[in-house]
SELO-349299 format. One record per residue: x, y, z of N, C-alpha, C in turn; residue in one letter. Coordinates in steps of 0.1 Angstrom, whole numbers, plus 5000, padded with zeros to 4 digits. Layout:
! SELO-349299
XYZXYZXYZA;...
This chain:
! SELO-349299
508650255177508950205164508750315154M;509650325145509550435135508550395125S;508050495117507050465106507650365096P;508950375093509550285083509650145089A;509950135102510049995108508649935109E;507650015113506349955114505749915100L;506049995090505649965076506349835071T;507649825074508349705069507749585077R;507449595089506849485097505549445092L;504649545088503349525082503549445069W;504449495060504649425048505049275050V;506049265060506549125062505549035068T;504849075078503848985085502548975078R;501949085073500649075067500649055052L;501349145045501349145030502049015025V;503248995030503948875025503648755034V;503648765047503348655056502048585054G;501048665051499748605049499448585034E;500348615026500248585011499248675004G;499048795010498048895004498448934990L;499848944988500348984975501348884971C;501048794962502048694958503248744951P;503248874948504348934940505349004950F;505049014962505849094972507049024977A;506948894979508148824985509448844978H;509448824964510748834957511448974958P;510649084961511249214962511449264976V;511149184986511249225000512649275003M;513649214999515049255003515449384997S;514849424986515149554980514049654980S;513049634989511849724990512349854996L;512149964989512450094994511250155001A;511450205013510350275021510850415023I;510150505017510450655018509350715027H;509750765039508850825048508950975046V;507851035043507751185042507351235056C;508251305063507951355076507351485076D;507151545065506551675063505051675067S;504651795071503151805073502651895062D;503351915052502951995040502651905028S;501451915023501051835012501851865000L;502151994998503052034986504351964987N;504951964999506251895001506151744998Q;505051685004504851545001504751514986A;504051594979503851574965505151584958T;505951684961507251704955508151584958A;508151534970508951414974508451284966E;507151274965506651164957507051164943L;507051284937507451304923508851264921M;509751304931511151264930511351114932Q;510551054940510650904942510150834929L;509150884923508650834910509850834900L;510550954899511650964890512750874894T;513050864907514150774911513850624907D;512550584909512250444906512250424891V;511750524884511750504869513150504863H;514050574869515450584863516350474869E;515950414879516850314886516850184878A;517950104880517949964876516849894883D;515949824876514949754883515449644893P;516649594891517149504901517549574914Q;517949694913518349774925517149834932Q;516249884925515049954930513749914923L;513349794926512149734919510849804922P;510749854935509449904940509749994952T;508750074955508950164966507550194973A;507650214986506450264993506750404997L;505750494996505850635000504850645011F;505350675023504550675036504450825041V;503250865045502950995050502350995064T;503150965074502550955088501951085093P;502351195088501751325094500751385085K;500351325074499451385065498351285061L;497251335055496251255049495551155058L;495251195070494651105079493151075075Q;492551175069491151155063491251075050S;490450975049490550885037490150975025F;489051055026488651135015489751225010D;490451285019491551375015492651295009E;492951185015493951095009493551044995Y;492351004993491850954980491951064969W;491651184973491751294963493251324960N;494051314969495551324967496051214958W;495551084961495950974953495550994938Y;494351044936493951074922494851174915L;495151284923496051384917497451324914I;497951244923499251174921499251084909C;498151014907498050924896498051004883D;497451124883497451214871498851264869E;499551304880500951354879501851244873L;501651124877502451014871502251004856L;501051024852500851024837501451144830A;501351264837501951384831503451374831Q;504051294840505551284840505951184829M;505051124822505351024811505550884816G;505150854828505450724834504250624833Y;503150664827502050584826502350464816E;502050344820502350234812503650164817G;504450244825505650194830505550174846E;504950274852504750264867503350284870L;502950234881501550264886501550274901Q;500550334906500350354920499250264926L;499550204937498550124945498350204958A;497150204963496750284974496550194987S;497050254998496850185011496650295021F;495750275031495350375041494850305053H;495050365065494550305077492950285077P;492250375070490750365070490250315056H;491050245049490550195036489350105038Y;488350135030487150055030486550035016C;486449905012486049874999484549914998F;484149964986482750004984481849884986E;480849904994479849794997480249715009G;481349735015481849665027481649745039E;481349685050481249745063482649795067A;482749905074484049955079484849855087A;484149765095484849675103484949535097D;484749525084484849395077486349375075D;486849255080488249225079488849225065P;488049205055488549205041489149345037S;488749445044489349575041490849585044N;491349485053492749485057493749445046F;493249405034494149385023494649525018S;493949635021494449765017494649865029N;494549805041494749895053496149885057R;496749995059498150005063498350095075S;499450085082499650165094499550315092P;499950355080499950495077499450515062F;498950635059498650655045499850635036P;499750555025500850535017500450505003M;501450524994501350484980502450384977L;502050284969503050184964503350214950H;504550234947505050254933505450124927I;504850074917505049944911505449954896I;506349874892506749874878505749774871R;505149824860504149744853504749624847E;505949624843506649514837506749404848A;506949444860507049344871505749274874D;504649354873503349304875503049194864I;503249234851503049144840503849014841E;505049024845505948914847505348824859Q;504948884870504448814881503148744878A;502348814870501048754867501148624859L;502248614851502548494843502748374852E;503248394864503648284873502548254883S;501448324883500348304893499148244886V;498648134891497448074886496248164890A;495348194881494148264884494348394891N;495148484886495448614894494248694896P;493248684888491948754889491248714902E;491548604908490948554920491648594933K;492748664931493548714943492648794952I;491948894948491148974957490048894965P;489448804958488448714964489048624975E;490248564971490948484980491348554993R;491848684991492248765002491048795011N;489948825005488748855013488348735022Q;488348615016488048495023489048475035R;490348485031491348465041491248565053H;491148685050491048785060489748775069L;488648735063487448715070487648595079R;488348495074488548375082489448415095R;490448495092491248535103490448625113L;489648715108488948805117489848905123G;489249005129490049115135490949065145L;490548975154491448925164492548845159Q;492348775148493448695141494448795135G;493948895129494848995123495749065134I;495049095146495849145157496849045163L;496448925163497348825168498648815159A;498448835146499648835137500448955138I;499749065140500449195141499849285152M;500149255165499649325176500049475176P;501049515169501549655168500449735161E;499549685154498449765147497449805157L;497349745169496349785179496349935182A;497549995183497650135187497750225175D;497350175163497450265151496050295147T;495950385137494650425132493850315125Q;494650205121494050095114492850035122V;492850035135491849985143490850085149F;491050215144490050315147488950305137Q;487750345141486650335131486850415119Q;486650355107486850425095485850535094S;486250655088485450765087484750775073E;485250705063484550705050484950585043S;484250565032484650445024485050485010S;485750385004486250404990485150364980N;
C-alpha cells in the first residue's frame, strides 16, 4: 500500500470513522495528500512551502485542506518537532498566519504527561510524519456547528482509551506494521 493510500485509509477509518475530528468528514472528498518522497529535508521544506502557497491561492471549495506526508524523513519525533516549529515560522514569514495553520501528526506522537503506550496519543499518531494544512476560516466555521469544541480533546482521550490498543488495531490492522506501534522514542 502506498503512503498516500495508507494515509487516506487512516483518515477514513480513524480520524473520520472514529469521530476524532468532527471537521474532517465534509472535506474528505477533496482532501489533498501530498507525499514527499525525498530524503532531503531541504527538498521537503521547499515542497511544503509550495503546498502552502497552493492551498492559500486555491479556491477553498477545490482545495480546502491538505496533508503533507514525509515517509522517508523525520522518523525521530524530536527532529520532526523541530522541523514543525521551523515550518510554522515559515508559514508566518510567507504571510499566511491568520489564514492557514499547521497541525502536527507523527507515528511517535506522545502528549506531555502521557505514557508512550497510552491510547490517547493516537489522536495525533499517524502512519508517517505529516503536517496538516488547515484554513483558519474553515476551523472557525466548523467550531460554530460543534457543541463544546473545547471538550473534543478530552472526548477523544476517553474514546481512544476505551478502544485500547487492540481496539485501534481492530479498526485499522494496517497500522500493526508501521512505526505507530513501535515504542515512542520521545514525548511532546
